C-alpha atoms as one frame of an Amber mdcrd trajectory, in Angstrom:
protein
 -22.494   1.064   2.825 -18.823   0.261   2.194 -16.500  -0.301   5.156 -12.829
   0.431   4.425  -9.952  -0.627   6.670  -6.690   1.236   6.205  -8.602   4.247
   4.895  -6.023   6.675   6.329  -3.152   5.139   4.344  -2.125   6.657   1.050
  -3.918   3.915  -0.929  -6.957   4.211   1.310  -7.217   7.983   0.917  -7.032
   7.690  -2.863  -9.707   4.996  -2.875 -11.966   6.986  -0.531 -11.800   9.987
  -2.878 -12.674   7.883  -5.926 -15.561   6.062  -4.236 -16.949   9.276  -2.751
 -16.858  10.965  -6.166 -19.039   8.156  -7.519 -21.488   8.562  -4.635 -20.915
   5.479  -2.487 -21.694   5.821   1.242 -18.445   5.125   3.091 -17.381   4.161
   6.599 -13.720   4.182   7.597 -12.509   1.716  10.210  -9.802   3.545  12.176
  -7.795   2.044  15.016  -7.850   3.984  18.302  -5.047   6.533  18.401  -4.206
   9.868  19.971  -3.423  11.227  16.506  -6.041  12.837  14.283  -7.007  10.435
  11.469  -5.659  11.495   8.070  -8.813  11.176   6.012  -9.246  13.148   2.780
 -10.552  16.641   3.444 -13.988  17.555   2.165 -15.043  13.928   1.652 -18.190
  12.703   3.452 -17.248   9.549   5.320 -18.420   7.961   8.546 -15.781   6.915
  11.068 -15.765   3.820  13.274 -12.931   3.918  15.813 -12.326   0.208  16.284
  -9.249  -1.998  16.495  -9.085  -5.149  14.380  -8.529  -7.008  17.656 -11.904
  -5.802  19.020 -14.323  -8.483  17.824 -17.361  -6.883  19.447 -16.507  -3.476
  18.013 -16.037  -4.976  14.551 -19.522  -6.472  14.641 -20.953  -3.074  15.580
 -18.995  -1.404  12.759 -20.560  -3.842  10.256 -24.040  -2.367  10.724 -25.647
  -1.784   7.285 -22.384  -2.709   5.546 -22.646  -4.513   2.211 -18.965  -4.550
   1.176 -15.722  -4.571   3.161 -12.539  -3.344   1.458  -9.621  -4.555   3.555
  -6.441  -2.515   3.057  -5.055  -2.369   6.612  -1.606  -3.828   7.232   1.212
  -3.426   9.756   4.055  -3.812   7.273   4.591  -0.088   6.709   5.238   0.317
  10.447   8.422  -1.720  10.088   9.768  -3.197  13.346   7.037  -1.338  15.263
   4.299  -3.220  13.403   2.731  -6.494  14.472   1.929  -8.633  11.433   0.465
 -11.401  13.562  -1.962  -9.097  15.346  -2.971  -6.915  12.390  -2.573  -8.887
   9.176  -3.273 -12.412  10.387  -5.490 -12.318  13.469  -7.029  -8.979  12.523
  -8.075 -10.335   9.126  -9.573 -13.435  10.720 -11.573 -11.266  13.136 -12.777
  -9.145  10.207 -13.837 -12.247   8.258 -15.779 -13.599  11.244 -17.519 -10.271
  11.867 -18.426  -9.937   8.176 -19.928 -13.432   8.160 -21.993 -12.705  11.288
 -23.253  -9.435   9.786 -24.161 -10.993   6.430 -21.773  -8.811   4.410 -22.068
  -9.417   0.660 -18.374  -9.260  -0.222 -14.817  -8.713   1.025 -12.240  -7.133
  -1.289  -8.717  -7.747  -0.026  -5.525  -6.031  -1.173  -2.596  -8.447  -1.128
   0.893  -8.730  -2.650   2.314 -10.563  -5.606   4.121 -13.518  -4.068   1.857
 -13.809  -1.017   1.932 -17.386   0.289   1.829 -19.181   3.621   5.072 -20.958
   2.670   6.946 -17.710   1.934  10.153 -17.114   3.857   9.468 -13.375   4.068
   7.256 -12.200   6.982   5.052  -9.699   5.121   4.331 -12.086   2.245   3.741
 -14.982   4.606   1.259 -12.883   6.622  -0.563 -11.836   3.442  -0.744 -15.476
   2.326  -2.269 -16.576   5.632  -4.731 -13.677   5.515  -5.763 -14.703   1.992
  -6.431 -18.241   3.230  -8.654 -16.902   6.015 -10.664 -14.876   3.517 -11.040
 -17.726   1.039 -12.044 -20.134   3.822 -14.760 -17.806   5.115 -18.395 -17.863
   4.077 -18.370 -14.326   2.633 -17.747 -13.982  -1.129 -14.396 -12.366  -1.808
 -12.155 -10.719  -4.368  -8.396 -10.746  -3.779  -6.180  -8.315  -5.701  -2.470
  -9.031  -5.542  -0.389  -6.066  -6.578   3.216  -5.112  -7.054   4.752  -2.117
  -5.262   2.387   0.847  -5.303   3.684   4.392  -5.767   2.147   7.826  -5.493
   2.164  10.964  -3.329   2.984  10.140   0.316   3.803   6.503  -0.470   6.318
   4.429   1.521   8.224   3.454  -1.605   9.467   6.268  -3.855   9.222   8.969
  -1.171  11.388   7.010   1.245  14.028   6.361  -1.406  14.007  10.087  -2.263
  14.420  10.972   1.426  17.395   8.649   1.748  18.960  10.087  -1.397  18.581
  13.654  -0.100  20.135  12.788   3.278  22.936  10.572   1.957  26.468  12.080
   1.999  27.282  11.765  -1.695  26.992   7.980  -1.834  24.008   5.649  -1.813
  24.154   1.927  -0.923  22.499  -0.475  -3.332  22.133  -4.251  -3.355  25.054
  -5.877  -5.198  24.299  -7.777  -8.395  20.568  -7.357  -7.992  18.590  -8.312
 -11.080  15.319  -8.729  -9.206  12.599  -6.677 -10.879   9.272  -5.184  -9.797
   6.327  -3.669 -11.681   5.369  -0.422  -9.908   1.647   0.400  -9.946   0.328
   3.986  -9.885  -1.985   4.375  -6.876  -4.788   5.942  -8.944  -4.713   2.937
 -11.294  -4.924   0.541  -8.357  -7.875   2.428  -6.864  -9.633   2.321 -10.237
  -9.127  -1.461 -10.414 -10.635  -1.865  -6.936 -13.650   0.268  -7.913 -14.095
  -1.775 -11.094 -13.922  -5.030  -9.121 -16.524  -3.649  -6.714 -18.906  -2.906
  -9.573 -18.425  -6.219 -11.406 -19.988  -9.369  -9.955 -17.839 -11.514 -12.243
 -14.920 -10.823  -9.902 -16.542 -12.725  -7.017 -14.425 -15.510  -5.497 -11.467
 -14.758  -7.756  -7.832 -13.779  -7.234  -6.277 -11.190  -9.562  -2.612 -10.319
  -9.996  -1.805  -6.883 -11.380   1.350  -4.929 -12.066   2.594  -2.073 -14.171
   3.644  -2.487 -17.783   7.338  -1.940 -17.022   9.957  -3.961 -15.128  12.563
  -2.181 -13.000  15.406  -3.235 -10.731  16.006  -1.347  -7.491  19.045   0.298
  -9.083  17.011   1.502 -12.059  14.304   2.873  -9.761  16.931   4.667  -7.685
  18.502   6.190 -10.796  15.106   7.384 -12.062  14.348   8.997  -8.704  17.762
  10.695  -8.689  17.016  12.096 -12.140  13.593  13.376 -11.070  14.885  14.959
  -7.849  18.051  16.228  -9.574  20.261  14.773  -6.856  23.052  12.535  -8.076
  24.737  10.069  -5.748  27.446   7.495  -6.270  25.802   4.056  -6.021  27.826
   1.742  -3.785  27.044  -1.992  -4.215  26.675  -3.954  -0.965  25.805  -7.592
  -0.454  22.105  -8.171   0.384  23.074  -9.524   3.818  25.153  -6.429   4.628
  22.442  -4.073   3.378  19.809  -5.871   5.454  21.989  -5.784   8.572  22.535
  -2.035   8.167  18.819  -1.472   7.632  17.808  -3.506  10.703  20.361  -1.626
  12.828  19.288   1.830  11.649  15.618   0.914  11.962  16.190   0.027  15.604
  18.305   3.093  16.385  16.405   5.757  14.428  12.651   5.788  15.185  11.750
   7.515  11.898  14.153   5.678   9.608  12.276   5.610   6.278  13.143   2.066
   5.137  12.325  -1.207   6.913  13.553  -4.745   6.417  10.117  -5.524   4.924
  10.929  -3.112   2.092  14.055  -5.080   1.206  11.918  -8.227   0.955  10.198
  -6.750  -2.093  13.524  -6.912  -3.941  14.681 -10.288  -2.630  13.188 -12.409
  -5.429  11.190 -11.725  -8.595   7.518 -11.121  -7.916   6.018 -10.182 -11.242
   3.013 -10.876 -13.393   2.134 -10.430 -17.068   2.637  -6.862 -18.298  -0.872
  -6.909 -19.784  -2.533  -8.048 -16.542  -4.223  -4.725 -15.810  -5.594  -4.137
 -19.348  -6.693  -7.767 -19.610  -8.495  -7.973 -16.274  -9.665  -4.388 -15.786
  -9.460  -2.720 -19.205  -7.046  -0.098 -17.915  -3.673   0.857 -19.387  -1.180
   1.385 -16.525   0.559   4.723 -16.116   4.244   4.958 -17.011   6.391   4.999
 -13.871   8.681   7.865 -14.823   5.743  10.032 -15.930   4.080  10.130 -12.493
   6.925  11.124 -10.179   6.589  14.900 -10.227   5.454  14.789  -6.572   9.042
  13.878  -5.631  10.384  17.258  -6.687  11.522  18.748  -3.401  10.434  22.313
  -2.788  12.452  24.548  -0.496  10.773  26.069   2.555  10.006  29.397   0.904
   8.538  27.605  -2.143   6.263  25.534   0.104   5.061  28.651   1.926   4.370
  30.436  -1.364   2.446  27.395  -2.688   0.364  27.210   0.479  -0.480  30.930
   0.321  -1.326  30.683  -3.369  -3.594  27.680  -2.858  -5.348  29.339   0.073
  -5.998  32.561  -1.847  -7.283  30.589  -4.832  -9.673  28.548  -2.723
C-alpha cells in the first residue's frame, strides 16, 4: 500500500493516475474539509481523512502502508497557508508516524534551493522538512524539482489568468535575469514512479529540472503567444512588484499569485540540464510544446466540448 499526501493537488492527481495504471494499491491522505476531494475520476483509491497535525490519525492511516509519498504543502495557499503547521510540523508528525508503523520508505517532493538557511519562507520550510526526513529512521528519497507546470497548475495557469485580466499592460520584474527550468508534471510523476521502483534511490537526494532555462519575462512572452493575448510588459522593481502582490493577495481572496511565487524568481535555482536523463533515463518535455491547455475556450466552446465528450463516453 502506498500512502500519498497532497493527492488532490495537480501533481498528486497525475501521480495517482500513473500509479493506479501500474496497479499499485493507493491510499490518499486528505485533510478534513467541507469541500469534496478532487481525486481523479475512475481511479480506485482509498481515502483517509486525516490532518497532518493529527498524530493519532496519522498512525491509523499508516496501517499496511509500505511507502509514503509526501507531496502536501501549504505554499500554494499563499497568505492563507501555514508553512509551519503543514510543511514543518506536519512533516515531522508524518515521519514519526511512519517510523512507528515500520514504513519502508518516504519519498519527499522538495524544491531546488531548499535549505534551512534560506531567506525565503517556502524554501526554508522545505529545507527544515528535508532535515526531519533525513534525521528519521525511515529510509527516504528526496526529489528537488524546479517549477512544475501542467493542466490546473499554479504556475502557467495563474500567469495566463493575470494576462487575460490585465488592461493592456502586464507588470514584470525589472532587470530580471533569474532563470528557472520548468518541469512537465507527467515527467515529474514518471521520475517519482521510477524512484519508487528502484532501491538504489534509497537515502539519496536528487535535483531535477527541465532541459531549458527561462526568465520570467520569457515565460510570460511564451504564454502570451500561446494564449494569443499580447500585453505591454511594464518593468517594475522587485520590491514594488512584491508590495503590489502582497497588497492584492490580502485584498482579493482569489488573487492567483502569491508572494511565494515571486520567491521562485528571486535568485537562480537551477541544476544541470541533463539531470533528468542522467538520474532517471527520461528526456524532459519541451516547455513550449506542452502548453496547449492554456488556450482559453469561450463559454459556448466549453459547453460544446462537454457535450461532445459526454456523448462519446
